[in-house]
C-alpha positions in Angstrom: 57.7 -29.9 14.0 59.8 -26.8 14.5 60.2 -24.9 17.8 61.3 -21.4 18.8 61.8 -19.5 22.1 61.2 -15.8 21.9 63.0 -14.1 24.7 66.4 -15.2 25.9 66.6 -13.9 29.5 66.6 -16.3 32.5 63.4 -18.1 31.6 64.2 -18.3 27.9 67.6 -19.8 28.7 66.1 -22.2 31.2 63.7 -23.5 28.5 66.6 -23.7 26.0 68.5 -25.9 28.5 65.5 -28.3 28.6 65.6 -28.6 24.8 69.3 -29.0 24.8 69.2 -31.9 27.3 66.7 -33.7 25.1 68.7 -33.0 21.9 65.7 -31.1 20.3 66.6 -28.2 18.0 65.1 -24.9 19.0 65.5 -21.4 17.6 66.0 -18.6 20.0 65.4 -14.9 19.3 65.0 -11.5 20.9 64.5 -8.1 19.5 68.3 -7.8 19.2 70.5 -9.1 16.5 71.2 -12.8 16.9 75.0 -12.2 17.0 74.5 -10.4 20.3 73.5 -13.6 22.2 75.1 -16.2 20.0 77.8 -17.0 22.5 75.1 -17.6 25.3 73.2 -19.9 23.0 76.4 -21.8 22.0 77.2 -22.3 25.7 73.9 -24.1 26.2 74.4 -26.5 23.3 74.6 -27.0 19.5 70.9 -27.5 19.1 70.2 -24.0 20.3 70.1 -21.8 17.2 70.1 -18.0 17.4 67.9 -16.3 14.8 66.4 -13.0 14.0 62.9 -12.5 15.3 61.4 -12.5 11.8 62.9 -15.9 11.1 62.2 -17.5 14.6 58.5 -16.8 14.3 58.3 -19.1 11.3 58.4 -22.1 13.8 55.3 -24.2 14.4 55.5 -23.9 18.2 56.6 -20.7 19.8 57.4 -20.2 23.5 56.7 -16.7 24.5 59.3 -16.0 27.2 59.3 -12.2 27.2 58.1 -9.7 29.7 54.3 -9.6 29.6 54.3 -5.9 28.4 56.4 -6.9 25.4 54.0 -9.5 24.0 52.3 -7.0 21.6 55.6 -6.2 20.0 56.3 -9.8 19.3 52.7 -10.3 17.9 53.5 -7.6 15.3 56.2 -9.9 13.8 53.5 -11.7 11.8 50.1 -10.4 10.5 48.5 -13.8 11.0 49.4 -16.6 13.4 47.1 -19.3 12.1 48.5 -22.9 12.2 50.9 -21.8 15.0 50.8 -22.8 18.7 51.9 -20.2 21.2 53.0 -21.3 24.7 52.5 -18.3 27.0 55.2 -18.4 29.6 54.6 -14.7 30.6 53.5 -13.5 34.0 51.5 -10.3 34.3 52.2 -9.7 38.0 51.5 -6.1 38.9 49.3 -5.4 35.8 46.0 -3.9 36.9 43.1 -6.2 36.0 41.2 -3.4 34.4 43.9 -2.9 31.9 43.3 -6.5 30.8 39.6 -6.0 30.6 39.2 -8.0 33.8 40.1 -11.2 31.9 43.0 -13.6 32.5 46.3 -12.3 31.1 46.6 -15.3 28.8 43.3 -14.3 27.1 44.9 -10.9 26.3 47.9 -12.7 24.8 45.6 -14.9 22.8 43.9 -11.9 21.3 47.2 -10.3 20.3 48.4 -13.4 18.4 45.5 -13.5 16.0 44.6 -17.0 14.9 47.1 -18.9 17.0 46.3 -21.8 19.4 47.4 -20.7 22.9 48.6 -22.8 25.8 49.5 -21.2 29.1 52.4 -23.2 30.5 55.9 -23.5 31.9 55.4 -20.2 33.7 54.8 -21.3 37.3 58.4 -22.1 38.1 61.2 -19.6 38.7 64.1 -19.8 36.2 66.6 -21.5 38.5 64.1 -24.4 39.1 62.9 -24.6 35.5 66.6 -24.8 34.4 67.2 -27.9 36.6 66.9 -31.4 35.2 63.2 -32.4 35.5 64.0 -35.8 37.0 63.7 -35.2 40.8 63.4 -37.4 43.8 62.6 -40.4 41.7 59.8 -38.6 39.8 59.4 -35.9 37.2 58.9 -32.2 37.8 55.4 -31.0 37.0 54.5 -28.3 34.5 51.0 -27.0 34.4 49.2 -26.5 31.1 45.9 -24.6 30.5 44.2 -24.0 27.1 40.9 -23.4 25.5 42.1 -25.7 22.7 42.3 -29.4 23.8 44.4 -30.3 20.7 46.9 -27.6 21.5 47.1 -28.8 25.2 47.7 -32.3 24.0 50.4 -31.2 21.6 52.3 -29.2 24.3 51.7 -32.0 26.8 53.5 -34.4 24.5 56.4 -32.0 24.0 56.6 -31.5 27.8 56.9 -35.3 28.1 59.8 -35.3 25.5 61.5 -32.6 27.5 61.3 -34.9 30.6 58.5 -33.0 32.5 55.2 -34.4 33.8 52.5 -32.3 32.3 49.3 -31.7 34.3 46.4 -30.1 32.4 44.3 -27.6 34.3 41.5 -27.1 31.8 40.5 -23.8 30.2 42.3 -20.5 30.6 39.5 -19.0 32.7 39.0 -22.2 34.7 42.0 -24.1 36.1 44.2 -21.8 34.2 43.6 -19.0 36.7 45.7 -21.1 39.2 48.8 -20.2 37.2 48.1 -16.6 36.4 48.8 -13.4 38.3 46.0 -11.0 39.0 47.1 -7.6 39.9 49.6 -8.1 42.7 48.3 -11.5 43.6 49.9 -14.8 42.3 47.8 -17.7 41.3 47.8 -20.5 43.9 50.0 -22.8 41.9 52.6 -20.2 40.9 56.1 -21.2 42.4 54.7 -24.6 43.6 57.6 -27.0 42.7 55.8 -30.4 42.5 57.0 -33.8 41.4 54.9 -36.5 39.9 55.6 -40.2 40.5 54.7 -42.9 38.0 
């Protein structure tokens, strides 16, 4: 299984740190040449591999950690996203609901990535919290996952466990998934809630 993070801002780097802590190799890419962020990737760890966007999207699982408005540009990198799982880490705060057809933002992302299995996840924590070690107060930091594809949710849940987090599945994108999505200028009720799960 191969992994990539598209977007290498604060959230992308926080995700990369989680992969580095677990010793899992992950490609990182932006719309810029990989040489321009290679030193930042190297500072995180040797398992963080800078790549061109066209190469990074060859991964099996892709974390979409760009600004919400930029997701259509990433979607153009491949004509067909079948057999890939997209983890939507974007937040569409401030985007008028009518511009999304009054549907959850993750549904709009799913439509852009034709054929992919989509999981909304890892987006409810701010970058400084997401970058911390997920072991906290004797438990593990929670990440919420929502998907209309149960198999994809299981796959990303297992990855979250490997990264040290405690995955909590919320159901479908239009059901529990609404709790971790912005609507207009309102945040979902679970956004920014830093929760810890105890075994």
